[in-house]
C-alpha positions in Angstrom: -39.5 1.3 -16.6 -36.7 1.8 -14.0 -33.2 2.9 -14.8 -32.0 -0.5 -13.5 -34.3 -2.4 -15.7 -33.2 -0.5 -18.7 -29.5 -1.1 -18.0 -30.4 -4.8 -17.3 -31.9 -5.2 -20.6 -29.2 -3.4 -22.5 -26.0 -4.8 -21.0 -26.1 -8.4 -19.6 -23.4 -9.6 -17.2 -22.8 -12.4 -19.5 -22.0 -10.1 -22.3 -20.1 -7.9 -20.4 -18.0 -10.9 -19.1 -17.6 -12.1 -22.7 -16.1 -8.5 -23.7 -13.7 -8.7 -20.9 -12.4 -12.1 -22.0 -12.1 -10.9 -25.6 -10.0 -7.8 -24.4 -7.9 -9.9 -22.4 -7.2 -12.6 -25.2 -6.8 -9.9 -27.8 -8.7 -12.2 -30.2 -12.2 -13.3 -30.7 -11.0 -17.0 -31.5 -8.8 -17.2 -28.6 -11.8 -15.8 -26.5 -14.1 -18.5 -27.9 -11.6 -21.2 -27.0 -11.2 -19.9 -23.4 -15.0 -19.6 -22.9 -15.6 -23.1 -24.6 -17.9 -21.4 -27.2 -18.0 -21.1 -30.8 -16.4 -18.1 -32.6 -19.9 -17.0 -34.0 -21.3 -16.7 -30.5 -18.5 -14.6 -29.4 -18.6 -12.4 -32.6 -22.5 -12.0 -32.3 -22.4 -11.1 -28.7 -19.8 -8.4 -29.3 -21.8 -7.0 -32.2 -25.1 -7.0 -30.5 -23.5 -5.2 -27.5 -22.0 -2.6 -30.0 -25.5 -2.1 -31.5 -27.1 -1.8 -28.3 -24.8 0.9 -27.0 -24.4 2.5 -30.4 -20.7 2.7 -30.5 -17.7 0.6 -31.7 -16.2 -1.3 -28.8 -13.4 -3.2 -30.4 -10.9 -2.3 -33.5 -10.7 -5.4 -35.6 -7.6 -6.5 -37.7 -5.9 -9.6 -39.0 -3.8 -9.6 -35.9 -6.7 -9.6 -33.5 -8.9 -7.1 -31.7 -8.3 -4.0 -29.4 -10.6 -1.9 -27.3 -11.7 1.4 -28.7 -11.9 4.4 -26.4 -15.5 3.5 -25.8 -14.6 -0.1 -25.1 -11.8 1.0 -22.5 -14.7 2.9 -20.6 -16.9 -0.2 -20.7 -14.1 -2.6 -19.7 -13.0 -0.4 -16.8 -16.6 -0.5 -15.4 -16.9 -4.1 -16.0 -13.9 -4.7 -14.1 -15.4 -2.7 -11.0 -18.6 -4.7 -11.4 -17.1 -7.9 -11.3 -14.7 -7.0 -8.5 -17.5 -5.8 -6.4 -19.4 -9.0 -7.1 -16.4 -11.0 -6.0 -16.1 -8.9 -2.8 -19.8 -9.6 -2.1 -19.2 -13.6 -2.7 -16.3 -13.1 -0.5 -18.4 -11.8 2.4 -20.7 -14.8 2.0 -17.8 -17.2 2.3 -16.5 -15.3 5.3 -19.9 -15.7 7.0 -19.5 -19.6 6.4 -15.9 -19.6 7.0 -14.7 -16.4 8.8 -11.1 -17.3 9.5 -9.8 -18.2 6.0 -8.9 -16.7 2.6 -6.5 -14.5 0.9 -5.8 -10.9 1.8 -3.7 -8.5 -0.4 -2.0 -5.4 1.1 0.8 -3.0 0.2 3.5 -1.8 2.6 6.4 0.5 2.5 9.8 -0.1 3.9 9.1 1.8 7.0 6.2 -0.3 8.1 8.0 -3.4 6.8 10.8 -2.8 9.5 8.5 -2.3 12.5 4.8 -2.1 12.5 3.7 -4.4 9.9 5.4 -7.5 11.4 3.8 -6.8 14.9 0.3 -6.4 13.1 1.0 -9.7 11.1 2.2 -11.6 14.3 -1.1 -10.8 16.0 -3.4 -11.2 13.0 -1.9 -14.6 12.3 -2.7 -15.7 15.8 -6.3 -14.7 15.5 -6.8 -15.9 11.9 -4.2 -18.8 11.4 -5.8 -19.9 7.9 -5.7 -16.4 6.2 -2.9 -16.0 3.6 -1.8 -12.4 3.7 0.0 -11.4 0.4 2.2 -8.3 0.9 3.4 -6.2 -2.1 6.2 -3.8 -1.7 5.0 0.0 -2.2 7.0 3.1 -2.8 4.4 5.2 -0.9 6.7 8.2 -1.0 5.7 8.9 -4.7 2.1 8.9 -3.9 1.1 6.9 -7.0 -1.0 4.2 -5.4 -1.5 2.4 -8.7 -1.9 -1.1 -7.2 -4.5 0.2 -4.9 -6.5 1.9 -7.7 -6.2 -1.2 -9.8 -7.6 -3.4 -7.2 -4.4 -5.6 -6.9 -4.3 -4.6 -3.0 -7.0 -3.5 -0.6 -4.9 -1.1 1.5 -1.4 0.4 1.5 0.5 0.9 4.9 3.2 3.4 5.4 4.2 7.0 6.0 1.5 9.4 5.1 1.5 12.8 3.6 0.6 15.5 6.0 -2.6 16.2 4.0 -4.2 13.6 1.6 -4.6 15.4 -1.7 -6.0 12.3 -3.8 -9.7 13.0 -3.8 -10.5 9.5 -4.5 -8.5 8.1 -1.5 -8.9 8.3 2.2 -5.9 7.8 4.7 -6.2 6.9 8.4 -3.3 7.7 10.7 -2.4 5.2 13.2 0.3 7.4 15.0 2.3 10.3 14.5 5.9 9.1 15.1 9.1 11.0 15.9 12.6 10.4 14.6 15.4 9.1 16.8 19.0 9.0 16.7 20.6 5.5 16.8 23.9 3.9 16.9 25.2 0.2 17.1 24.7 -1.3 20.5 28.4 -1.8 21.1 29.3 1.6 19.8 31.3 4.2 21.7 28.2 6.5 21.7 25.9 3.8 23.1 27.7 4.1 26.4 27.0 7.9 26.8 24.1 8.8 29.2 23.9 12.4 28.1 24.2 13.7 24.5 23.2 16.5 22.6 22.8 16.7 18.7 25.8 19.2 18.8 28.1 16.4 20.2 27.4 14.2 17.1 27.2 16.6 14.1 30.8 15.9 13.3 30.7 12.3 13.7 30.1 9.7 10.6 26.5 9.4 9.5 24.6 7.4 7.1 21.6 9.3 5.6 19.1 8.7 3.0 19.4 9.6 -0.6 18.7 13.3 -1.5 15.4 13.7 -3.1 13.7 10.9 -1.2 11.0 11.4 1.3 13.3 10.2 4.2 16.0 12.4 3.3 13.5 15.4 3.3 12.4 14.5 6.8 16.1 14.1 7.8 16.9 17.5 6.6 13.9 19.1 8.1 14.9 17.6 11.5 18.5 18.9 11.5 17.4 22.3 10.4 14.6 22.6 13.1 17.0 21.5 15.6 19.5 24.4 14.4 22.0 22.6 12.4 22.6 22.2 8.8 22.5 18.3 7.7 25.9 16.9 8.2 28.0 15.5 5.5 27.2 11.7 5.1 29.7 9.2 4.1 27.0 6.6 2.8 23.7 7.7 1.3 21.2 5.0 0.5 17.4 4.3 0.2 17.8 0.7 1.2 16.6 0.6 4.8 18.2 -3.0 5.3 21.6 -1.5 4.2 21.1 1.5 6.3 20.3 -0.5 9.5 23.0 -2.9 8.9 25.7 -0.1 8.6 24.5 1.7 11.8 24.8 -1.8 13.5 28.5 -2.0 12.8 29.0 0.8 15.2 31.0 3.1 12.9 28.0 5.3 11.8 25.0 7.1 13.3 21.8 7.4 11.9 18.1 8.7 12.0 15.4 6.0 12.2 11.6 6.3 12.6 10.8 5.6 16.2 8.2 2.7 15.2 11.0 0.8 13.6 12.9 0.7 17.0 9.6 0.4 19.1 8.2 -2.7 17.3 11.4 -4.3 15.8 14.2 -2.8 18.0 14.6 -6.0 20.2 15.8 -7.9 17.1 18.4 -5.3 16.1 21.8 -4.6 17.5 21.0 -0.9 17.8 20.4 1.6 20.6 18.3 4.8 20.7 20.6 7.6 22.0 19.3 10.2 24.5 19.2 13.0 22.0 16.5 15.5 21.9 15.3 16.2 18.4 12.8 18.7 16.8 11.1 16.2 14.5 8.4 17.3 11.8 5.2 15.5 11.6 5.5 12.1 10.4 2.2 10.2 10.4 1.9 6.5 9.8 -1.0 4.7 8.9 -2.8 3.3 5.8 -4.6 4.3 2.6 -7.7 2.9 1.2 -10.0 4.0 -1.8 -12.8 6.1 -0.8 -16.3 4.4 -1.0 -14.9 1.2 -2.0 -16.1 -1.9 -0.2 -13.5 -3.6 1.8 -13.5 -7.4 2.0 -14.3 -8.7 5.6 -10.8 -9.9 5.9 -9.4 -6.5 5.2 -11.8 -5.0 7.9 -10.5 -7.5 10.4 -6.9 -6.6 9.5 -7.4 -2.9 9.8 -9.0 -3.6 13.2 -6.1 -5.6 14.2 -3.8 -2.8 13.0 -5.6 -0.2 15.2 -5.4 -2.6 18.2 -1.5 -2.8 17.7 -0.9 0.9 17.3 -3.1 1.7 20.1 -1.7 -0.7 22.5 1.7 0.8 21.9 1.1 4.4 21.2 -1.7 4.9 23.8 -3.8 7.2 21.9 -6.7 6.7 19.5 -6.2 6.7 15.8 -7.2 9.9 13.7 -9.2 10.0 10.5 -7.5 11.9 7.6 -9.3 13.0 4.5 
């Protein structure tokens, strides 16, 4: 007998689905109501599944049921099984209706401010019936919980120089420098020639210490031969950061892609200052060996096209 046949005889999809519903409901009675079956059917199915596997899957009490360690392992596998089946059905639907559906992605504040709107604008023209759900992600902490939990299919943002997570793969769309910006009507905006030395003593707004952005800022100043200036405002809010610079009172450091893709909508000007910027790859992260939905593959193709049209160099694969 083949291994797959043996598994099919031991654990049926119906039984696995019922176990998932019981775990989510926290009660066999509530699970029976949700499944529109009798309580004995649910109880018998779980008991037979436990007998088949030779382990206890749920702890029973007067208040309900909770998965045991064995149950948690089975349920985690069950979520993956049904998720892959859902992706397969999505592919079938995509063949029948290739320009419609829902796509869930994550994005950091850096790509929210520049690259992602450019991708969404192009993608929505090509696929007007697709709804793209964008979740805010703090990619700097490199947790990727939503990605691993299958709540999103990819996460866009600044990437670590080396991806150390063995279950994830990152693709760099471009390596971007940092630029010095000022308000479009500020006194600095009228200068045709500037050096960083001319600006060190001026008012700056910088990212909060301990953040990824501040780490890149400090590296940039030190590589350019200066200690980071004393900032009068420190924030991790990119919206506040940009609005303060727009007033013309402060200088700031901004990822070049923010100005490249979104600068036309901002009252900002890139100053002619040469900087020594550390590498700052921008791209997206996916789960290694996990099948993407057809819409996710189309979205990634669109992202590459947008990045290449502006950057002029092919994307690089980072593992």
